[in-house]
N, C-alpha and C positions, 0 to 999 in steps of 0.2 A: 327785439325787446322780448324778454321772457316774462310771462305773466304767471304769477304765483299767488294764490289765495291763502290766507291764513286759516281758512275754515274748510274742512273736508267736504262740505256740501256742494262745492263747485265741481261739477262733473268734468268740465274741460281741463281744469287745473289738475285733477286727479289723473286724467288720461295722459296729460303731458308728463306728469311725474312718473307714471308707469313706463311710458315710452322712453324717457330719459334713463331710467334704471335698466331697462332691457338693452338699450344702446350701449351703456357703460359695460354691461356684462358680456356683450357679444363683440364689441369693437375693441379688438386688441391686435397687436402686431407681433406675432411670434418671430423669434430670431434664434440664432444658434445659442444665445445665452439665456433664453427663456422668454417669458411674457414680459413685455416692456411697460405695462401700465396696470394700475389697479391695486398695487400692493401698498401696505403701510408698514413701516415708514418708507417714504420715497428715498431712493438711494442713488448716489453717484459713485462710480468706481473709475479710478484712473491710475496711471502708473508713471513713475519716473525711472531713470536708469538705476536708482538706488532703493526705491520703495514702491509699494502698492498703497494707494490712498483710497479709503472708503469713507463716504459721508452719508450718514443716515439722518434724515430730517424728521425729528420726532418731538415737536413742541408739545408741552403739557405732560410729558412723561417724567416720572420721578426717576432720576438716575439710579437709585438703589433698586428699582424694579427691572433694570435692563441686564440681561445675561448675554455676554459675548463669549463665544467658544470657538476655538480653532483646532480642528482635528483632521489629520490626513489631507490637508490642502483645502478643506471646506470650512468657511467662516459662517457661523450662525449667530444672528442677532435676534433675540427673543425678549419678550417682556409684556407689560400690560399698561394700558392707559385707562385710568378710571373715568367713569362718566361724570359729567358736571350737572346732569339733570337732577331734579329733586327726586327723592325716593318715592316709590309708589304709594306709601302710606300718607304722603303729603297731599294726595289727590289733586296734583297740579297737572295741567295738560301742556305738552310740548307741541307746538304747531309746526315747527320746522326743526329737524334734528339732522344736520349734515356732518357733524363732527364725529370722526371715528372714535369709538371707545371699545375696549375689550382686549383680549390677548392677541399678540401679533408674533410673527416669526418670518424672518427673511434669511435666505441661504445663498451664499455666493461661492462659486468654485474659483479657487485662486491658482495662479501659475505654479509650476513645479519648483521654481527657483527661490521661493520665499524662505525666510528664516523664522521658523515657528517660535523661536526663543526670544525674538526681539519684536514684540508687538506692544504698541501703546494705544490706549483708548482714552479719549477725553470727551466730556459732555459739557457744552456751554451754549447758552442761549437757544436751546432747543435743537442743537445739532450735535450728533455723536460723530466724532472724527476718530477713525481707526487707521493707524499707520503701521504697516508691516514692512520691515526691512528685507531686502533681497540678500542672498548669500554673496559673500565677496567673490567667490569663484565664478559666479554667474555674471558678474559685471564685464562688459566688453573691455578689452584692452588692446592697445595698439602694439603691433609687432613691427620692429624695424627690419627692413630688408637690407642685407649686406651685399 
């Protein structure tokens, strides 16, 4: 059970929060494709024989503020998610603020066989779906033996 106080006077709660933040910043699993956690938006990348599919999970982001670029086999998804907290002049206090807000940027290196001229991007229900077709010459074909 995680104990969290709404008021910062609780020393143990503050210590737990700090420990959690340190753990999140240090606990990552590097791989050949980069760091696997901690980025916003969270992404899934997969492929089929005919396309590469990228899903970026970005709820609360205005689709007009998302910039998708593909250059030299590198896909970049950038944008900004606005804060939902009251402005400082409202003199309101946020006791817990775990929602990411601010500018973001994710970069994905793509395989060499993609067709940069056939890219489609759709944003629906907080999910950005980018589909990039593979070149026809790159598709595997069966060769009959005589």
